[in-house]
C-alpha positions as CSV (number, residue, x, y, z in Angstrom):
1,X,-41.3,-22.3,-36.0
2,X,-41.5,-19.0,-34.3
3,X,-38.2,-17.3,-33.5
4,X,-38.1,-15.3,-30.5
5,X,-36.4,-11.9,-30.1
6,X,-32.4,-12.0,-30.1
7,X,-31.0,-11.7,-26.7
8,X,-28.7,-9.0,-25.8
9,X,-26.1,-11.0,-24.0
10,X,-24.1,-7.7,-23.0
11,X,-26.8,-5.6,-21.7
12,X,-27.9,-9.1,-19.1
13,X,-24.7,-9.2,-18.0
14,X,-24.5,-5.5,-17.8
15,X,-27.6,-5.4,-15.8
16,X,-26.6,-8.1,-13.0
17,X,-23.2,-6.8,-12.6
18,X,-25.1,-3.3,-11.6
19,X,-27.6,-5.3,-9.6
20,X,-25.1,-6.3,-7.7
21,X,-23.1,-2.8,-7.2
22,X,-20.2,-3.6,-9.3
23,X,-18.9,-1.4,-11.9
24,X,-18.8,-1.9,-15.5
25,X,-15.8,-2.1,-18.0
26,X,-16.1,-2.7,-22.2
27,X,-13.7,-3.5,-24.0
28,X,-13.1,-2.2,-27.4
29,X,-10.7,-2.8,-30.5
30,X,-9.9,-0.1,-32.5
31,X,-9.1,-2.5,-35.6
32,X,-10.2,-6.2,-37.0
33,X,-6.8,-7.8,-38.6
34,X,-8.7,-8.9,-41.5
35,X,-11.2,-6.4,-42.1
36,X,-11.8,-4.8,-45.7
37,X,-12.2,-1.6,-45.0
38,X,-9.4,-1.7,-42.4
39,X,-6.6,-3.2,-44.9
40,X,-8.0,-0.9,-47.7
41,X,-7.1,1.8,-45.2
42,X,-3.7,0.8,-44.4
43,X,-2.5,-0.2,-47.8
44,X,-3.5,4.0,-48.5
45,X,-0.9,4.3,-45.0
46,X,-4.1,5.7,-43.6
47,X,-4.9,8.6,-45.3
48,X,-8.2,7.3,-45.6
49,X,-10.8,6.2,-43.2
50,X,-13.2,4.1,-44.7
51,X,-12.7,1.4,-41.7
52,X,-12.9,4.2,-39.0
53,X,-16.0,6.3,-40.3
54,X,-18.4,3.1,-41.2
55,X,-17.5,0.7,-38.2
56,X,-15.1,2.1,-35.8
57,X,-16.9,5.3,-34.6
58,X,-20.2,4.2,-35.1
59,X,-19.8,1.1,-32.9
60,X,-17.9,3.3,-30.1
61,X,-20.9,5.7,-29.9
62,X,-23.0,2.3,-29.8
63,X,-21.5,0.8,-27.2
64,X,-21.8,4.1,-24.3
65,X,-25.4,5.2,-25.3
66,X,-26.2,1.8,-25.2
67,X,-24.5,0.2,-22.2
68,X,-23.5,3.2,-20.3
69,X,-20.0,1.7,-19.6
70,X,-17.9,3.0,-16.2
71,X,-15.1,2.3,-18.3
72,X,-14.0,2.2,-22.3
73,X,-11.0,0.0,-22.4
74,X,-9.9,0.7,-26.0
75,X,-7.2,-1.7,-27.9
76,X,-5.6,-2.1,-31.2
77,X,-4.1,1.0,-31.2
78,X,-0.4,0.4,-32.4
79,X,-0.5,0.6,-36.5
80,X,-2.1,4.0,-36.8
81,X,-1.7,7.2,-35.3
82,X,-4.3,8.8,-33.0
83,X,-5.3,11.3,-36.3
84,X,-6.2,8.5,-38.0
85,X,-9.1,6.9,-35.4
86,X,-10.3,10.4,-34.5
87,X,-9.7,9.3,-30.9
88,X,-9.7,13.3,-29.4
89,X,-12.7,13.9,-31.4
90,X,-14.5,10.8,-29.6
91,X,-12.9,11.0,-26.3
92,X,-14.1,14.8,-26.4
93,X,-17.5,13.6,-27.1
94,X,-17.1,11.0,-24.3
95,X,-16.0,13.5,-21.4
96,X,-18.2,16.4,-22.1
97,X,-21.8,15.3,-24.1
98,X,-22.4,11.1,-23.8
99,X,-24.6,9.7,-20.8
100,X,-21.6,9.1,-18.9
101,X,-19.4,12.2,-18.7
102,X,-19.3,12.5,-15.2
103,X,-18.5,8.9,-14.4
104,X,-16.5,7.3,-17.6
105,X,-12.9,6.2,-17.3
106,X,-10.3,5.6,-20.1
107,X,-7.4,3.8,-20.3
108,X,-4.3,5.3,-23.0
109,X,-4.9,3.3,-25.9
110,X,-5.9,5.6,-28.8
111,X,-3.7,5.3,-31.3
112,X,0.3,4.3,-32.0
113,X,2.5,6.8,-29.4
114,X,-0.3,7.6,-27.0
115,X,0.3,4.4,-25.0
116,X,1.8,5.9,-21.0
117,X,1.4,9.2,-22.2
118,X,-2.8,10.4,-22.0
119,X,-5.6,8.6,-21.0
120,X,-7.1,8.4,-18.0
121,X,-5.0,5.8,-16.6
122,X,-2.0,4.5,-18.0
123,X,-1.4,0.9,-19.5
124,X,2.1,1.4,-21.0
125,X,2.3,-2.5,-21.8
126,X,0.6,-5.9,-21.4
127,X,1.6,-7.3,-18.0
128,X,2.9,-3.6,-17.0
129,X,4.2,-3.9,-13.1
130,X,7.1,-1.3,-12.4
131,X,7.3,-1.6,-8.8
132,X,7.4,1.3,-7.9
133,X,5.0,4.2,-7.0
134,X,4.5,6.2,-10.0
135,X,3.2,9.7,-10.8
136,X,0.0,8.9,-12.5
137,X,-2.7,6.3,-11.8
138,X,-2.2,2.8,-13.8
139,X,-3.1,-0.5,-14.5
140,X,-1.7,-4.1,-14.2
141,X,-2.8,-5.9,-17.3
142,X,-1.8,-9.4,-16.8
143,X,-3.0,-12.8,-17.4
144,X,-3.1,-15.9,-15.4
145,X,-1.6,-17.7,-18.8
146,X,1.7,-16.2,-18.6
147,X,1.8,-16.7,-22.4
148,X,-1.7,-16.3,-23.5
149,X,-4.3,-13.9,-23.5
150,X,-6.6,-16.3,-25.3
151,X,-7.2,-20.2,-24.1
152,X,-4.6,-22.6,-25.6
153,X,-5.5,-26.2,-25.4
154,X,-1.8,-26.9,-25.8
155,X,-0.7,-24.9,-22.9
156,X,1.7,-26.6,-20.1
157,X,0.7,-26.7,-16.2
158,X,4.0,-24.1,-15.7
159,X,2.4,-21.5,-18.0
160,X,-0.4,-20.8,-15.6
161,X,0.7,-18.5,-12.2
162,X,0.3,-20.4,-9.3
163,X,-2.0,-19.0,-6.7
164,X,1.5,-17.8,-4.9
165,X,2.4,-15.6,-8.0
166,X,-0.8,-14.4,-8.4
167,X,-1.2,-12.3,-4.9
168,X,2.5,-11.8,-5.0
169,X,1.3,-9.8,-8.4
170,X,-1.4,-7.9,-7.0
171,X,0.2,-6.8,-3.6
172,X,2.6,-5.2,-5.6
173,X,0.5,-3.4,-8.2
174,X,-1.9,-1.8,-5.8
175,X,0.6,-1.5,-2.8
176,X,2.4,1.1,-6.2
177,X,-0.6,2.4,-6.7
178,X,-2.0,0.4,-9.5
179,X,-4.9,-1.0,-10.5
180,X,-5.2,-4.8,-11.4
181,X,-7.1,-6.1,-14.5
182,X,-6.8,-10.4,-14.2
183,X,-7.7,-12.3,-17.8
184,X,-8.6,-15.3,-18.3
185,X,-9.3,-17.0,-21.7
186,X,-12.4,-18.8,-22.1
187,X,-12.7,-21.7,-25.2
188,X,-14.6,-21.2,-27.9
189,X,-17.7,-21.7,-26.2
190,X,-17.2,-19.6,-23.1
191,X,-16.7,-21.9,-20.9
192,X,-14.0,-20.9,-17.9
193,X,-12.1,-24.3,-17.6
194,X,-11.3,-25.4,-14.3
195,X,-8.1,-24.4,-13.8
196,X,-8.8,-20.5,-14.0
197,X,-11.7,-21.7,-12.1
198,X,-9.5,-22.5,-9.3
199,X,-7.3,-19.7,-9.7
200,X,-10.0,-17.1,-9.5
201,X,-11.7,-18.6,-6.7
202,X,-8.4,-19.0,-4.8
203,X,-7.9,-15.1,-5.1
204,X,-11.5,-14.6,-3.9
205,X,-11.2,-16.7,-1.0
206,X,-7.8,-14.8,-0.1
207,X,-9.4,-10.9,-0.7
208,X,-12.4,-12.4,1.7
209,X,-9.8,-12.1,4.6
210,X,-7.5,-9.9,3.0
211,X,-9.7,-6.9,1.0
212,X,-9.3,-4.5,3.6
213,X,-6.1,-3.7,2.9
214,X,-6.9,-3.9,-1.2
215,X,-10.0,-2.6,-1.7
216,X,-9.8,1.4,-1.3
217,X,-6.5,1.4,-0.3
218,X,-3.9,4.0,-0.8
219,X,-0.1,3.9,-1.4
220,X,1.9,4.6,1.9
221,X,4.8,6.7,1.9
222,X,7.0,3.3,1.8
223,X,5.7,0.5,-1.1
224,X,7.8,-2.4,0.3
225,X,9.8,-2.8,3.4
226,X,13.7,-1.1,3.8
227,X,15.0,-4.1,5.9
228,X,12.7,-7.3,5.3
229,X,12.1,-8.4,1.8
230,X,8.7,-9.4,0.9
231,X,6.8,-7.3,3.0
232,X,4.3,-4.8,0.4
233,X,2.7,-1.8,2.2
234,X,-0.9,-0.3,1.8
235,X,-2.8,2.2,3.8
236,X,-6.0,3.9,4.7
237,X,-5.7,7.6,5.7
238,X,-8.3,9.9,7.0
239,X,-8.5,12.8,9.3
240,X,-9.5,10.6,12.4
241,X,-8.2,6.9,11.3
242,X,-4.6,6.3,9.7
243,X,-3.8,2.6,9.2
244,X,-1.0,0.9,7.5
245,X,-0.9,-2.9,6.3
246,X,2.1,-4.7,6.3
247,X,1.5,-7.6,3.4
248,X,3.8,-10.7,4.3
249,X,4.3,-12.5,0.8
250,X,5.7,-15.0,2.3
251,X,5.6,-16.3,6.3
252,X,8.6,-15.8,8.5
253,X,10.9,-18.6,9.5
254,X,11.6,-17.4,12.9
255,X,9.1,-16.5,15.9
256,X,9.8,-12.7,14.8
257,X,9.7,-10.1,11.8
258,X,11.4,-6.8,11.7
259,X,9.7,-4.3,10.0
260,X,12.2,-1.3,8.9
261,X,9.5,0.9,7.3
262,X,7.3,1.8,10.4
263,X,7.9,4.5,12.9
264,X,5.7,3.1,16.1
265,X,4.2,5.3,18.8
266,X,3.5,4.2,22.1
267,X,-0.3,4.0,20.9
268,X,0.8,1.2,18.2
269,X,-1.0,-1.8,18.1
270,X,-0.6,-4.4,15.8
271,X,-3.4,-7.0,14.3
272,X,-3.4,-9.9,11.6
273,X,-6.5,-9.4,9.5
274,X,-8.9,-12.0,10.1
275,X,-7.5,-13.6,13.2
276,X,-8.3,-12.2,16.9
277,X,-4.9,-12.7,17.8
278,X,-2.8,-10.3,19.5
279,X,0.8,-9.5,18.2
280,X,3.4,-7.7,20.6
281,X,6.1,-5.1,19.2
282,X,9.0,-3.6,20.5
283,X,10.9,-0.7,18.9
284,X,14.0,-0.8,16.9
285,X,17.2,0.2,18.3
286,X,17.1,3.1,16.2
287,X,14.0,2.6,14.1
288,X,11.6,0.3,12.7
289,X,9.7,-2.2,15.2
290,X,10.0,-5.8,15.9
291,X,6.8,-8.4,15.9
292,X,6.3,-11.0,18.2
293,X,5.2,-14.0,16.2
294,X,3.3,-16.4,18.5
295,X,2.4,-20.1,18.6
296,X,-0.5,-20.4,15.9
297,X,-2.0,-23.7,15.1
298,X,-2.6,-24.3,11.4
299,X,-6.1,-24.6,11.9
300,X,-5.8,-20.8,13.7
301,X,-4.4,-19.2,10.5
302,X,-7.1,-16.6,8.8
303,X,-5.4,-17.7,5.3
304,X,-3.4,-19.9,3.5
305,X,-1.3,-17.3,1.5
306,X,-0.2,-13.8,1.9
307,X,-0.6,-12.4,6.0
308,X,-1.6,-9.1,6.4
309,X,-0.9,-7.0,9.3
310,X,-2.9,-4.3,10.0
311,X,-0.9,-1.4,12.0
312,X,-2.7,1.7,13.6
313,X,-1.4,4.9,15.1
314,X,2.3,4.8,13.8
315,X,4.4,8.0,14.3
316,X,5.0,8.1,10.2
317,X,1.5,7.0,9.2
């Protein structure tokens, strides 16, 4: 029986992603739980590096040279120092001599004690969501199954984030200047189960309407509102365009909503992403603005969760 050439599934996936103008990131675990060479180095209190020299480093160089990733996402760092992993040697090559030296980004998991101190961006811990603006670029690596990174046959429905919780997390993260990494756990045969498919489809449905406030946005001077809870801000600010987005995680119970953070000018306009309905506003007594919510029928609502006001020409934008 003839046997064809072995398929390079990672290569095929990378090619398919790039055809859609998507960036390619590769996850790499520094250690393997039960690899005999790793266990031997560990027994030697990491004074030997048989595992690093024969497996980890050659693998990292091969991954970068073969697939030319935009992101190298390192993990499995907590048991040994970066000197054991020779992390600085690899990262120096990555940023100075590798085929992706001018474009690649790395995270902060390159040895025990390195996380949240060094790296292209910080992850700090799993599901890291500080709720305030950080001084360094960071990422919230989180899971739709709140209890696990993998697929669990015994998971309860309550373990999975509802779409409202997922969107809340996305908005809070982006407002505070973070990236968001949303994990789903495939089954042993590579199937993404229906509940994960549903959440990802819902997330895409929401982003199709509100993506303008998320993609390529920057943090505003206020992350959440100073008066009304469950309102988070993002912004697009250039030399010619200054736009602030107020994302309402919950729909107002009344026909008005007061935003304490924005300072409107006479030229300020308020729109809702996905809607052509005009929104009138009045200036607050001392600061802020009161937005009038007109009667909107159910089929005129632009989305089912988390609605975005696009506010232009603020005095404090």
